[in-house]
C-alpha positions as CSV (number, residue, x, y, z in Angstrom):
1,X,-24.0,17.2,-19.5
2,X,-26.8,13.9,-19.1
3,X,-25.9,10.8,-17.7
4,X,-25.2,8.2,-20.0
5,X,-26.4,5.0,-18.4
6,X,-23.8,2.3,-18.8
7,X,-26.1,0.0,-20.9
8,X,-24.7,1.8,-24.0
9,X,-20.9,-0.1,-24.0
10,X,-23.0,-2.7,-26.6
11,X,-23.6,-4.9,-23.5
12,X,-27.6,-4.8,-23.7
13,X,-27.6,-7.0,-20.0
14,X,-24.8,-4.6,-18.4
15,X,-26.6,-2.7,-15.6
16,X,-27.7,1.1,-16.4
17,X,-25.2,2.9,-14.5
18,X,-24.6,6.9,-14.6
19,X,-21.5,8.3,-16.3
20,X,-21.1,9.7,-12.5
21,X,-21.2,5.9,-11.4
22,X,-19.2,4.6,-13.3
23,X,-16.5,7.0,-12.9
24,X,-17.0,6.5,-9.2
25,X,-15.8,2.8,-9.9
26,X,-12.6,3.7,-11.8
27,X,-11.6,5.8,-8.9
28,X,-12.3,3.4,-5.9
29,X,-10.2,0.9,-8.2
30,X,-7.6,4.3,-8.3
31,X,-7.4,4.1,-4.4
32,X,-6.9,0.1,-3.7
33,X,-4.4,-0.1,-6.6
34,X,-2.6,2.3,-4.8
35,X,-3.2,0.9,-1.5
36,X,-1.7,-2.0,-3.5
37,X,1.6,-1.0,-3.9
38,X,1.9,-0.2,0.3
39,X,1.4,-3.4,0.9
40,X,4.1,-4.8,-1.8
41,X,6.6,-1.8,-0.4
42,X,6.1,-2.3,3.1
43,X,8.0,-5.1,3.9
44,X,11.4,-3.9,1.9
45,X,11.6,-0.8,3.7
46,X,11.0,-2.7,7.2
47,X,13.3,-6.0,6.2
48,X,16.5,-5.1,8.3
49,X,14.8,-4.6,11.2
50,X,12.4,-7.6,10.5
51,X,15.4,-9.4,9.4
52,X,17.3,-8.5,12.5
53,X,14.3,-9.5,14.3
54,X,13.6,-12.7,13.2
55,X,17.1,-14.0,12.9
56,X,16.6,-13.4,8.9
57,X,19.5,-13.8,6.2
58,X,19.4,-12.2,3.0
59,X,19.1,-15.6,1.4
60,X,16.4,-16.3,3.6
61,X,14.4,-12.7,2.8
62,X,15.1,-13.6,-0.8
63,X,13.1,-17.3,-0.5
64,X,10.2,-15.1,1.0
65,X,10.2,-12.7,-1.9
66,X,10.0,-15.7,-4.0
67,X,7.1,-17.4,-2.3
68,X,5.4,-14.6,-2.8
69,X,6.1,-14.3,-6.6
70,X,5.2,-17.9,-6.3
71,X,1.6,-17.4,-5.3
72,X,1.6,-14.0,-7.6
73,X,2.0,-16.6,-10.6
74,X,-0.5,-19.4,-9.9
75,X,-3.1,-16.4,-9.1
76,X,-2.4,-14.7,-12.4
77,X,-3.2,-18.1,-14.4
78,X,-6.2,-18.6,-11.5
79,X,-7.4,-15.5,-11.1
80,X,-9.5,-14.9,-14.3
81,X,-11.6,-18.1,-13.7
82,X,-12.5,-17.0,-10.0
83,X,-13.7,-13.1,-11.8
84,X,-15.4,-15.2,-14.3
85,X,-17.3,-17.2,-12.0
86,X,-18.2,-15.0,-9.0
87,X,-18.7,-12.0,-11.1
88,X,-16.6,-8.7,-11.4
89,X,-18.4,-7.4,-7.6
90,X,-17.6,-10.3,-5.8
91,X,-14.2,-11.6,-7.1
92,X,-13.0,-7.9,-6.5
93,X,-13.7,-8.0,-3.0
94,X,-12.6,-11.3,-2.4
95,X,-9.3,-10.4,-3.7
96,X,-8.9,-7.6,-1.7
97,X,-10.3,-9.0,1.4
98,X,-7.7,-11.9,1.2
99,X,-4.6,-10.1,0.8
100,X,-5.6,-7.1,2.9
101,X,-5.9,-9.9,5.7
102,X,-2.7,-11.7,4.8
103,X,-1.1,-8.1,5.0
104,X,-2.5,-7.6,8.6
105,X,-1.4,-11.0,9.4
106,X,2.5,-9.7,9.0
107,X,2.2,-7.6,12.0
108,X,1.7,-10.9,14.2
109,X,4.6,-12.9,12.6
110,X,7.0,-14.0,15.2
111,X,9.2,-16.8,12.6
112,X,10.7,-16.8,9.2
113,X,8.2,-19.5,8.6
114,X,5.2,-17.7,9.9
115,X,5.8,-14.5,7.9
116,X,6.4,-17.0,4.9
117,X,3.2,-18.5,5.2
118,X,1.6,-14.4,5.5
119,X,3.6,-13.3,2.1
120,X,2.5,-16.4,0.0
121,X,-1.1,-15.9,1.1
122,X,-0.4,-11.9,0.1
123,X,0.7,-13.4,-3.3
124,X,-2.4,-15.5,-3.7
125,X,-4.6,-12.3,-4.0
126,X,-3.1,-9.3,-5.3
127,X,-3.0,-10.6,-8.4
128,X,-6.7,-10.6,-8.8
129,X,-6.6,-6.7,-8.8
130,X,-5.1,-6.7,-12.0
131,X,-7.5,-8.9,-13.8
132,X,-10.7,-7.9,-11.8
133,X,-10.4,-4.3,-12.9
134,X,-9.9,-4.8,-16.6
135,X,-13.3,-7.0,-16.2
136,X,-15.0,-4.6,-14.6
137,X,-14.3,-1.8,-16.9
138,X,-15.2,-3.7,-19.6
139,X,-18.9,-4.6,-18.7
140,X,-19.6,-0.5,-17.7
141,X,-17.6,1.5,-20.3
142,X,-17.8,1.8,-24.0
143,X,-14.7,0.8,-25.9
144,X,-13.6,4.7,-26.7
145,X,-13.6,5.1,-22.8
146,X,-12.2,2.1,-21.7
147,X,-8.3,3.3,-22.4
148,X,-8.7,6.1,-20.4
149,X,-10.5,4.2,-17.5
150,X,-7.4,1.5,-17.4
151,X,-5.0,4.4,-17.3
152,X,-6.6,6.3,-14.8
153,X,-6.8,3.1,-12.0
154,X,-3.1,1.9,-13.3
155,X,-1.8,5.5,-12.3
156,X,-3.1,4.7,-8.9
157,X,-0.2,1.8,-8.4
158,X,2.4,4.4,-10.0
159,X,1.1,7.5,-7.4
160,X,1.2,4.4,-4.7
161,X,4.9,3.3,-5.4
162,X,5.9,6.8,-5.1
163,X,4.4,8.1,-1.8
164,X,4.5,4.7,-0.2
165,X,8.4,4.9,0.8
166,X,8.2,8.2,2.6
167,X,5.0,7.4,4.4
168,X,6.0,4.2,5.6
169,X,9.1,5.0,6.5
170,X,7.3,8.3,8.4
171,X,4.8,5.2,10.3
172,X,7.6,3.0,11.2
173,X,9.8,5.9,12.6
174,X,7.4,6.8,14.7
175,X,5.5,3.7,16.0
176,X,6.8,0.2,15.8
177,X,7.7,-1.1,12.5
178,X,4.5,-3.7,12.8
179,X,1.8,-1.4,12.8
180,X,2.5,-0.7,9.0
181,X,1.3,-4.0,8.0
182,X,-2.1,-3.2,10.2
183,X,-2.8,0.1,9.0
184,X,-2.1,-1.5,5.5
185,X,-4.7,-4.6,5.9
186,X,-6.9,-2.0,7.6
187,X,-7.1,0.6,4.7
188,X,-8.3,-2.9,2.2
189,X,-11.1,-3.5,4.4
190,X,-12.4,-0.3,5.1
191,X,-12.5,0.0,1.5
192,X,-14.5,-3.3,0.6
193,X,-18.1,-1.5,1.9
194,X,-17.9,1.3,-0.1
195,X,-17.2,-1.1,-3.1
196,X,-20.2,-2.8,-2.6
197,X,-22.1,0.3,-2.1
198,X,-21.0,1.7,-5.7
199,X,-20.6,-1.2,-7.6
200,X,-24.0,-2.5,-7.0
201,X,-24.0,-5.3,-9.8
202,X,-22.1,-7.6,-11.2
203,X,-23.0,-11.0,-13.0
204,X,-22.0,-13.0,-15.5
205,X,-25.1,-12.3,-17.7
206,X,-23.7,-9.0,-17.8
207,X,-20.6,-10.3,-19.5
208,X,-19.8,-10.2,-23.4
209,X,-20.6,-14.0,-24.9
210,X,-16.8,-14.5,-26.1
211,X,-15.4,-13.6,-22.1
212,X,-17.7,-16.5,-20.5
213,X,-16.6,-19.5,-19.1
214,X,-18.0,-21.5,-21.4
215,X,-15.8,-20.5,-24.0
216,X,-12.7,-19.9,-22.1
217,X,-11.3,-23.4,-22.5
218,X,-11.1,-23.3,-26.0
219,X,-9.2,-19.7,-26.4
220,X,-7.0,-21.2,-23.5
221,X,-5.8,-23.4,-26.1
222,X,-5.5,-21.2,-28.7
223,X,-3.5,-18.7,-26.9
224,X,-1.0,-21.4,-25.7
225,X,-0.6,-23.4,-28.8
226,X,1.2,-19.5,-30.4
227,X,4.9,-19.5,-30.2
228,X,4.4,-15.6,-29.3
229,X,2.4,-16.1,-26.5
230,X,5.6,-18.4,-25.0
231,X,8.1,-15.8,-26.6
232,X,6.1,-12.8,-24.3
233,X,6.1,-14.6,-21.3
234,X,9.8,-15.5,-21.3
235,X,10.3,-12.0,-22.2
236,X,8.5,-11.0,-19.2
237,X,10.1,-13.4,-17.2
238,X,13.5,-12.0,-18.0
239,X,12.6,-8.2,-18.1
240,X,10.5,-8.0,-14.9
241,X,12.5,-8.8,-12.6
242,X,14.1,-5.2,-12.9
243,X,11.2,-3.9,-11.5
244,X,10.8,-6.3,-8.6
245,X,14.5,-5.7,-7.5
246,X,13.2,-1.7,-7.4
247,X,10.2,-2.9,-5.4
248,X,11.9,-5.6,-3.0
249,X,15.2,-5.1,-2.5
250,X,16.5,-1.2,-3.8
251,X,15.2,0.4,-0.6
252,X,16.8,-2.0,1.6
253,X,20.0,-1.7,-1.0
254,X,20.0,2.2,0.1
255,X,19.5,1.3,4.0
256,X,22.5,-1.7,4.1
257,X,24.8,-1.0,0.9
258,X,24.6,2.6,0.6
259,X,24.5,3.3,4.6
260,X,21.6,5.4,4.2
261,X,19.2,6.7,7.3
262,X,15.8,6.3,6.7
263,X,15.3,9.8,6.7
264,X,17.8,10.3,3.5
265,X,15.7,7.1,1.8
266,X,12.3,8.6,2.8
267,X,13.6,12.3,1.1
268,X,15.3,10.6,-2.6
269,X,14.2,7.2,-2.9
270,X,10.8,7.6,-3.7
271,X,12.3,9.6,-7.2
272,X,12.8,6.1,-9.1
273,X,9.1,5.4,-8.4
274,X,8.2,9.0,-9.8
275,X,10.0,8.2,-12.8
276,X,8.8,5.1,-13.1
277,X,5.4,6.0,-13.7
278,X,6.6,8.6,-15.8
279,X,7.7,5.7,-18.0
280,X,4.0,4.3,-18.0
281,X,3.1,7.5,-19.9
282,X,6.5,8.2,-21.9
283,X,6.1,4.4,-23.3
284,X,2.8,5.2,-24.7
285,X,3.6,8.6,-26.0
286,X,6.4,8.1,-27.8
287,X,4.8,4.6,-29.7
288,X,2.1,6.8,-30.3
289,X,3.9,9.7,-31.9
290,X,5.3,6.7,-34.4
291,X,1.9,5.5,-35.1
292,X,0.6,9.5,-35.5
293,X,3.1,9.3,-38.1
294,X,1.9,6.3,-40.3
295,X,4.5,3.7,-39.2
296,X,2.8,0.8,-38.3
297,X,1.9,-0.9,-34.7
298,X,4.1,-3.8,-35.3
299,X,7.2,-1.6,-36.4
300,X,6.1,1.7,-33.8
301,X,6.3,-1.0,-30.9
302,X,9.6,-2.3,-32.1
303,X,11.0,1.1,-32.0
304,X,9.7,2.0,-29.2
305,X,11.0,-0.9,-27.1
306,X,14.3,-0.7,-28.9
307,X,15.1,2.8,-27.8
308,X,14.7,1.5,-23.9
309,X,16.5,-1.4,-24.4
310,X,19.1,0.8,-25.1
311,X,18.6,2.6,-21.9
312,X,18.7,0.0,-19.7
313,X,22.6,-0.9,-20.0
314,X,23.4,2.1,-17.7
315,X,22.4,-0.2,-15.0
316,X,25.9,-0.8,-13.9
317,X,26.6,2.8,-13.5
318,X,24.0,2.7,-10.0
319,X,26.3,0.0,-8.0
320,X,29.6,2.1,-9.4
321,X,29.1,5.5,-8.5
322,X,30.6,6.8,-5.3
323,X,27.6,9.0,-4.3
324,X,24.3,7.2,-3.4
325,X,22.4,10.7,-5.2
326,X,23.4,9.9,-8.4
327,X,23.3,5.7,-7.9
328,X,19.5,7.3,-7.2
329,X,19.3,9.2,-10.2
330,X,20.5,6.6,-12.6
331,X,18.5,4.2,-10.7
332,X,15.2,6.1,-11.7
333,X,16.3,6.6,-15.6
334,X,16.4,2.6,-15.5
335,X,13.0,2.3,-14.0
336,X,11.7,4.9,-16.6
337,X,13.0,2.7,-19.5
338,X,11.4,-0.7,-17.9
339,X,8.1,0.7,-17.3
340,X,8.1,2.3,-20.8
341,X,9.3,-0.9,-22.1
342,X,6.3,-2.9,-20.3
343,X,3.9,-0.5,-21.2
344,X,4.9,-1.1,-25.2
345,X,5.2,-4.8,-24.7
346,X,1.3,-4.8,-23.1
347,X,0.1,-3.1,-26.1
348,X,1.7,-5.7,-28.2
349,X,-0.8,-8.0,-26.7
350,X,-3.5,-5.9,-27.9
351,X,-1.8,-5.9,-31.2
352,X,-1.0,-9.7,-31.4
353,X,-4.4,-11.4,-30.3
354,X,-8.0,-11.2,-31.3
355,X,-10.4,-9.7,-28.4
356,X,-11.5,-12.7,-27.1
357,X,-8.2,-14.3,-26.0
358,X,-6.6,-11.2,-24.7
359,X,-7.7,-11.5,-21.3
360,X,-6.1,-15.4,-21.5
361,X,-2.8,-13.8,-22.7
362,X,-2.3,-10.9,-21.2
363,X,-3.0,-13.7,-17.7
364,X,-0.6,-16.3,-19.1
365,X,2.2,-13.5,-19.5
366,X,1.9,-12.1,-16.3
367,X,2.3,-15.3,-15.0
368,X,5.6,-15.6,-16.7
369,X,6.4,-12.5,-15.3
370,X,6.0,-13.7,-11.7
371,X,7.9,-16.6,-12.1
372,X,10.2,-14.5,-13.5
373,X,11.1,-13.0,-10.4
374,X,10.6,-15.3,-8.3
375,X,13.6,-17.3,-9.8
376,X,15.8,-13.6,-10.3
377,X,15.0,-13.2,-6.4
378,X,16.7,-16.5,-5.5
379,X,19.8,-15.2,-7.7
380,X,19.9,-11.7,-6.6
381,X,19.6,-13.2,-2.7
382,X,23.0,-15.3,-3.7
383,X,24.4,-12.9,-5.2
384,X,24.3,-9.8,-2.8
385,X,25.0,-12.7,0.0
386,X,28.6,-13.2,-1.7
387,X,28.8,-11.0,-3.8
388,X,26.9,-7.2,-3.0
389,X,25.0,-5.4,-5.1
390,X,27.2,-4.6,-8.2
391,X,26.6,-8.1,-9.7
392,X,23.0,-7.5,-9.7
393,X,23.1,-4.2,-11.4
394,X,25.7,-5.6,-13.7
395,X,23.1,-8.6,-14.8
396,X,20.1,-6.3,-15.6
397,X,22.0,-4.6,-18.1
398,X,21.8,-7.2,-20.8
399,X,18.1,-8.3,-20.1
400,X,15.8,-6.3,-22.1
401,X,18.4,-6.5,-25.0
402,X,18.0,-10.2,-25.2
403,X,14.2,-10.3,-24.6
404,X,13.8,-7.8,-27.4
405,X,15.7,-10.6,-29.5
406,X,13.6,-13.0,-28.5
407,X,10.6,-11.3,-29.5
408,X,11.6,-9.5,-32.9
409,X,9.9,-11.6,-34.6
410,X,6.6,-12.1,-33.1
411,X,5.1,-8.6,-33.8
412,X,3.7,-10.1,-37.5
413,X,2.1,-13.1,-36.4
414,X,-1.7,-11.4,-35.4
415,X,-4.1,-14.2,-36.0
416,X,-7.6,-14.2,-36.8
417,X,-10.2,-15.7,-34.9
418,X,-13.4,-17.4,-35.3
419,X,-16.3,-16.2,-33.0
420,X,-17.3,-18.8,-30.5
421,X,-21.4,-18.8,-30.5
422,X,-22.8,-18.0,-27.3
């Protein structure tokens, strides 16, 4: 097959990249998304040893996770401006370089304060990936291929979540716990030269006019003026804490509350993240099946979210069953249901907002996710310290049904927008 130039994307200024080069770029984003999830999960795996060495309580650990999420909220809201200002090539390198140095610096912390600073810096850098990556895909791919490209690099994050737990356990079993942070940081730094080599050109001239900085302010006001934006932001804030729990607390729960060994956690715990990855595919498959049967998209999304919201109330069983492997199985189903829910909720953003507003809306709604995660981490830390993990599993049972009630009437509120001349 002959190579197709990338300037057939409908953007006449786009660099003429071969199809092989375009998919190589997606492959690199896949790899860095995988690294991203290693960086996120390293702390939760080494938390018991790190807490003992730094004399850090569960409540203190929760404060540090909250700082990471607070930084993420700021970053989600502002990363789009940075990406548009610097371009995809430079901004992606900046984000990855920043968070890699922050991850590596965690290896040298000697106090809770230093750990908090390192994780706050990590939170400032990591979300930029999820802003710059879709921007890059939009620059180099035709519309019919963008969905596949985004799906491929998102799969990198899910695979990273699956393999991170056993790999981190293996590394920290044979080496000091500080080594994993140095390895994570080095992986990100070594990725950057490959990115510059493969993605050779990026500028604001390559971006379609509706995405340029000069048009952002009006679009941002339009997005903020819509009630659906605030409802979806709150819905993410209510439900994403379930995923944050499984990222930041679940390995710790298995080690400290279930008294599993590191080897047992490595052998079984990764199933939660495998099921979460399956959920990202299942959510799209279920809603797609409804749509192929000529169900209107707004109804198809609501039905899909209702199906998975009805599964999440099984959550308390994970804290009640006696056998750890049964608890992991139940947690895996909950993680699957949440990710299927999240994929469907994300699809509603594309359905509800005009093309010129989708990026701003997605960033603001994701900021709500980080803020919700930050607040929930404080609640989780207090509950775990005072009452153990069962109240946390019980609380999670109500979040998705409540969020669905909140956004149920938002699905019919798509608004047309008049294009702003470039």
